[in-house]
Biopython code that builds the backbone (N, CA, C, O; Angstrom):
import numpy as np
from Bio.PDB.StructureBuilder import StructureBuilder

atoms = [
    (1, "MET", "N", (101.733, 114.905, 114.646)),
    (1, "MET", "CA", (101.740, 115.892, 113.586)),
    (1, "MET", "C", (102.984, 115.706, 112.745)),
    (1, "MET", "O", (104.078, 115.515, 113.277)),
    (2, "ILE", "N", (102.826, 115.758, 111.479)),
    (2, "ILE", "CA", (103.974, 115.626, 110.577)),
    (2, "ILE", "C", (104.860, 116.870, 110.724)),
    (2, "ILE", "O", (104.376, 118.002, 110.719)),
    (3, "GLY", "N", (106.143, 116.632, 110.852)),
    (3, "GLY", "CA", (107.083, 117.747, 110.935)),
    (3, "GLY", "C", (107.210, 118.355, 112.324)),
    (3, "GLY", "O", (107.924, 119.343, 112.497)),
    (4, "PHE", "N", (106.549, 117.800, 113.296)),
    (4, "PHE", "CA", (106.633, 118.331, 114.661)),
    (4, "PHE", "C", (107.921, 117.859, 115.308)),
    (4, "PHE", "O", (108.170, 116.656, 115.383)),
    (5, "ASP", "N", (108.734, 118.779, 115.771)),
    (5, "ASP", "CA", (110.010, 118.463, 116.411)),
    (5, "ASP", "C", (109.873, 118.724, 117.906)),
    (5, "ASP", "O", (109.987, 119.861, 118.363)),
    (6, "ILE", "N", (109.629, 117.660, 118.657)),
    (6, "ILE", "CA", (109.371, 117.803, 120.084)),
    (6, "ILE", "C", (110.554, 118.405, 120.831)),
    (6, "ILE", "O", (110.364, 119.184, 121.765)),
    (7, "GLU", "N", (111.774, 118.053, 120.428)),
    (7, "GLU", "CA", (112.966, 118.597, 121.093)),
    (7, "GLU", "C", (113.103, 120.105, 120.839)),
    (7, "GLU", "O", (113.463, 120.859, 121.743)),
    (8, "ALA", "N", (112.814, 120.538, 119.609)),
    (8, "ALA", "CA", (112.918, 121.957, 119.277)),
    (8, "ALA", "C", (111.900, 122.788, 120.065)),
    (8, "ALA", "O", (112.213, 123.880, 120.540)),
    (9, "VAL", "N", (110.681, 122.259, 120.195)),
    (9, "VAL", "CA", (109.647, 122.970, 120.943)),
    (9, "VAL", "C", (110.020, 123.049, 122.423)),
    (9, "VAL", "O", (109.867, 124.094, 123.055)),
    (10, "ALA", "N", (110.515, 121.928, 122.972)),
    (10, "ALA", "CA", (110.940, 121.931, 124.383)),
    (10, "ALA", "C", (112.017, 122.985, 124.625)),
    (10, "ALA", "O", (111.993, 123.678, 125.643)),
    (11, "LYS", "N", (112.959, 123.108, 123.696)),
    (11, "LYS", "CA", (114.021, 124.103, 123.837)),
    (11, "LYS", "C", (113.448, 125.526, 123.700)),
    (11, "LYS", "O", (113.827, 126.437, 124.437)),
    (12, "LEU", "N", (112.529, 125.688, 122.741)),
    (12, "LEU", "CA", (111.936, 127.003, 122.481)),
    (12, "LEU", "C", (111.183, 127.540, 123.698)),
    (12, "LEU", "O", (111.246, 128.735, 123.987)),
    (13, "ILE", "N", (110.477, 126.672, 124.407)),
    (13, "ILE", "CA", (109.694, 127.121, 125.568)),
    (13, "ILE", "C", (110.450, 126.944, 126.886)),
    (13, "ILE", "O", (109.884, 127.115, 127.965)),
    (14, "ASN", "N", (111.728, 126.601, 126.784)),
    (14, "ASN", "CA", (112.560, 126.387, 127.989)),
    (14, "ASN", "C", (111.940, 125.379, 128.953)),
    (14, "ASN", "O", (111.834, 125.626, 130.154)),
    (15, "LEU", "N", (111.536, 124.242, 128.401)),
    (15, "LEU", "CA", (110.923, 123.192, 129.198)),
    (15, "LEU", "C", (111.951, 122.628, 130.185)),
    (15, "LEU", "O", (113.029, 122.205, 129.767)),
    (16, "PRO", "N", (111.642, 122.615, 131.477)),
    (16, "PRO", "CA", (112.579, 122.074, 132.471)),
    (16, "PRO", "C", (112.862, 120.598, 132.204)),
    (16, "PRO", "O", (112.031, 119.896, 131.628)),
    (17, "ASP", "N", (114.041, 120.128, 132.626)),
    (17, "ASP", "CA", (114.460, 118.748, 132.385)),
    (17, "ASP", "C", (113.529, 117.724, 133.036)),
    (17, "ASP", "O", (113.405, 116.600, 132.549)),
    (18, "ASP", "N", (112.876, 118.109, 134.135)),
    (18, "ASP", "CA", (112.010, 117.148, 134.817)),
    (18, "ASP", "C", (110.559, 117.210, 134.313)),
    (18, "ASP", "O", (109.652, 116.715, 134.981)),
    (19, "HIS", "N", (110.340, 117.815, 133.142)),
    (19, "HIS", "CA", (109.019, 117.895, 132.513)),
    (19, "HIS", "C", (109.073, 117.204, 131.154)),
    (19, "HIS", "O", (110.143, 117.052, 130.565)),
    (20, "VAL", "N", (107.902, 116.786, 130.665)),
    (20, "VAL", "CA", (107.792, 116.180, 129.331)),
    (20, "VAL", "C", (106.670, 116.864, 128.565)),
    (20, "VAL", "O", (105.747, 117.427, 129.153)),
    (21, "MET", "N", (106.768, 116.805, 127.237)),
    (21, "MET", "CA", (105.709, 117.358, 126.379)),
    (21, "MET", "C", (104.539, 116.385, 126.387)),
    (21, "MET", "O", (104.737, 115.172, 126.317)),
    (22, "GLY", "N", (103.322, 116.912, 126.471)),
    (22, "GLY", "CA", (102.122, 116.092, 126.412)),
    (22, "GLY", "C", (101.476, 116.203, 125.024)),
    (22, "GLY", "O", (102.042, 116.814, 124.118)),
    (23, "PRO", "N", (100.304, 115.615, 124.868)),
    (23, "PRO", "CA", (99.606, 115.709, 123.581)),
    (23, "PRO", "C", (99.345, 117.171, 123.222)),
    (23, "PRO", "O", (99.109, 118.010, 124.092)),
    (24, "MET", "N", (99.394, 117.455, 121.921)),
    (24, "MET", "CA", (99.148, 118.824, 121.436)),
    (24, "MET", "C", (98.024, 118.789, 120.401)),
    (24, "MET", "O", (97.881, 117.817, 119.659)),
    (25, "VAL", "N", (97.248, 119.835, 120.362)),
    (25, "VAL", "CA", (96.176, 119.971, 119.389)),
    (25, "VAL", "C", (96.417, 121.259, 118.628)),
    (25, "VAL", "O", (96.636, 122.308, 119.234)),
    (26, "THR", "N", (96.378, 121.189, 117.299)),
    (26, "THR", "CA", (96.540, 122.410, 116.511)),
    (26, "THR", "C", (95.174, 123.052, 116.303)),
    (26, "THR", "O", (94.175, 122.369, 116.078)),
    (27, "ILE", "N", (95.153, 124.375, 116.384)),
    (27, "ILE", "CA", (93.914, 125.123, 116.224)),
    (27, "ILE", "C", (94.172, 126.261, 115.267)),
    (27, "ILE", "O", (95.205, 126.925, 115.351)),
    (28, "GLY", "N", (93.244, 126.493, 114.359)),
    (28, "GLY", "CA", (93.394, 127.615, 113.450)),
    (28, "GLY", "C", (92.646, 127.377, 112.158)),
    (28, "GLY", "O", (92.010, 126.340, 111.971)),
    (29, "LYS", "N", (92.728, 128.335, 111.282)),
    (29, "LYS", "CA", (92.075, 128.240, 109.973)),
    (29, "LYS", "C", (93.115, 127.881, 108.932)),
    (29, "LYS", "O", (94.262, 128.323, 109.003)),
    (30, "GLY", "N", (92.714, 127.088, 107.980)),
    (30, "GLY", "CA", (93.609, 126.729, 106.891)),
    (30, "GLY", "C", (93.796, 127.894, 105.932)),
    (30, "GLY", "O", (92.918, 128.744, 105.786)),
    (31, "THR", "N", (94.956, 127.918, 105.280)),
    (31, "THR", "CA", (95.208, 128.967, 104.301)),
    (31, "THR", "C", (94.861, 128.517, 102.903)),
    (31, "THR", "O", (94.800, 129.329, 101.980)),
    (32, "LYS", "N", (94.626, 127.189, 102.735)),
    (32, "LYS", "CA", (94.229, 126.646, 101.445)),
    (32, "LYS", "C", (93.426, 125.379, 101.692)),
    (32, "LYS", "O", (93.381, 124.881, 102.817)),
    (33, "GLU", "N", (92.792, 124.855, 100.647)),
    (33, "GLU", "CA", (92.001, 123.641, 100.779)),
    (33, "GLU", "C", (92.859, 122.475, 101.221)),
    (33, "GLU", "O", (94.015, 122.351, 100.817)),
    (34, "ALA", "N", (92.283, 121.618, 102.056)),
    (34, "ALA", "CA", (93.002, 120.420, 102.515)),
    (34, "ALA", "C", (93.130, 119.436, 101.361)),
    (34, "ALA", "O", (92.283, 119.391, 100.470)),
    (35, "TRP", "N", (94.198, 118.653, 101.391)),
    (35, "TRP", "CA", (94.380, 117.599, 100.392)),
    (35, "TRP", "C", (93.344, 116.516, 100.643)),
    (35, "TRP", "O", (92.944, 116.287, 101.785)),
    (36, "PRO", "N", (92.905, 115.846, 99.574)),
    (36, "PRO", "CA", (91.989, 114.735, 99.798)),
    (36, "PRO", "C", (92.687, 113.603, 100.550)),
    (36, "PRO", "O", (93.894, 113.406, 100.407)),
    (37, "LYS", "N", (91.939, 112.879, 101.332)),
    (37, "LYS", "CA", (92.517, 111.756, 102.081)),
    (37, "LYS", "C", (92.880, 110.654, 101.080)),
    (37, "LYS", "O", (92.084, 110.334, 100.198)),
    (38, "PRO", "N", (94.071, 110.077, 101.213)),
    (38, "PRO", "CA", (94.470, 109.026, 100.286)),
    (38, "PRO", "C", (93.542, 107.831, 100.385)),
    (38, "PRO", "O", (93.198, 107.386, 101.480)),
    (39, "GLY", "N", (93.141, 107.319, 99.241)),
    (39, "GLY", "CA", (92.301, 106.132, 99.212)),
    (39, "GLY", "C", (90.816, 106.420, 99.388)),
    (39, "GLY", "O", (90.002, 105.500, 99.310)),
    (40, "GLN", "N", (90.447, 107.666, 99.624)),
    (40, "GLN", "CA", (89.033, 107.992, 99.821)),
    (40, "GLN", "C", (88.337, 108.098, 98.460)),
    (40, "GLN", "O", (88.812, 108.794, 97.563)),
    (41, "LEU", "N", (87.215, 107.402, 98.320)),
    (41, "LEU", "CA", (86.466, 107.417, 97.076)),
    (41, "LEU", "C", (85.457, 108.555, 97.093)),
    (41, "LEU", "O", (84.981, 108.966, 98.151)),
    (42, "THR", "N", (85.140, 109.056, 95.907)),
    (42, "THR", "CA", (84.135, 110.120, 95.813)),
    (42, "THR", "C", (82.749, 109.537, 96.038)),
    (42, "THR", "O", (82.562, 108.324, 95.953)),
    (43, "LEU", "N", (81.780, 110.392, 96.325)),
    (43, "LEU", "CA", (80.408, 109.950, 96.551)),
    (43, "LEU", "C", (79.865, 109.234, 95.323)),
    (43, "LEU", "O", (79.164, 108.233, 95.467)),
    (44, "ASP", "N", (80.166, 109.715, 94.118)),
    (44, "ASP", "CA", (79.703, 109.076, 92.884)),
    (44, "ASP", "C", (80.262, 107.659, 92.712)),
    (44, "ASP", "O", (79.624, 106.815, 92.083)),
    (45, "GLU", "N", (81.418, 107.404, 93.254)),
    (45, "GLU", "CA", (82.031, 106.072, 93.138)),
    (45, "GLU", "C", (81.444, 105.052, 94.122)),
    (45, "GLU", "O", (81.587, 103.847, 93.918)),
    (46, "VAL", "N", (80.803, 105.510, 95.158)),
    (46, "VAL", "CA", (80.297, 104.582, 96.182)),
    (46, "VAL", "C", (78.780, 104.593, 96.334)),
    (46, "VAL", "O", (78.255, 103.860, 97.172)),
    (47, "SER", "N", (78.069, 105.384, 95.567)),
    (47, "SER", "CA", (76.618, 105.426, 95.715)),
    (47, "SER", "C", (75.921, 105.200, 94.377)),
    (47, "SER", "O", (76.460, 105.498, 93.312)),
    (48, "VAL", "N", (74.697, 104.659, 94.470)),
    (48, "VAL", "CA", (73.877, 104.417, 93.293)),
    (48, "VAL", "C", (72.502, 104.985, 93.597)),
    (48, "VAL", "O", (71.943, 104.741, 94.666)),
    (49, "ASN", "N", (71.959, 105.744, 92.654)),
    (49, "ASN", "CA", (70.639, 106.320, 92.826)),
    (49, "ASN", "C", (69.676, 105.700, 91.815)),
    (49, "ASN", "O", (69.960, 105.654, 90.618)),
    (50, "ASN", "N", (68.531, 105.223, 92.314)),
    (50, "ASN", "CA", (67.448, 104.706, 91.465)),
    (50, "ASN", "C", (67.893, 103.564, 90.551)),
    (50, "ASN", "O", (67.484, 103.530, 89.390)),
    (51, "GLY", "N", (68.683, 102.665, 91.012)),
    (51, "GLY", "CA", (69.085, 101.507, 90.182)),
    (51, "GLY", "C", (70.205, 100.734, 90.832)),
    (51, "GLY", "O", (70.620, 100.994, 91.961)),
    (52, "PHE", "N", (70.683, 99.748, 90.045)),
    (52, "PHE", "CA", (71.790, 98.929, 90.525)),
    (52, "PHE", "C", (72.970, 99.045, 89.592)),
    (52, "PHE", "O", (74.007, 98.425, 89.828)),
]
sb = StructureBuilder()
sb.init_structure("model")
sb.init_model(0)
sb.init_chain("A")
sb.init_seg("    ")
for serial, (resi, resn, name, xyz) in enumerate(atoms, 1):
    if name == "N":
        sb.init_residue(resn, " ", resi, " ")
    sb.init_atom(name, np.array(xyz, "f"), 0.0, 1.0, " ", f" {name:<3s}", serial, name[0])
structure = sb.get_structure()
């Protein structure tokens, strides 16, 4: 995840020294529309209907 600071989270939850952070999954609803994926073409740019 962009901006995720593993050391800050470990300190925040008082993670013992003999433990490590594992994979994390974010869950929740967005507050605004997601940005388009870079390089992704629109449907009109990649499809043709009834012709060539």
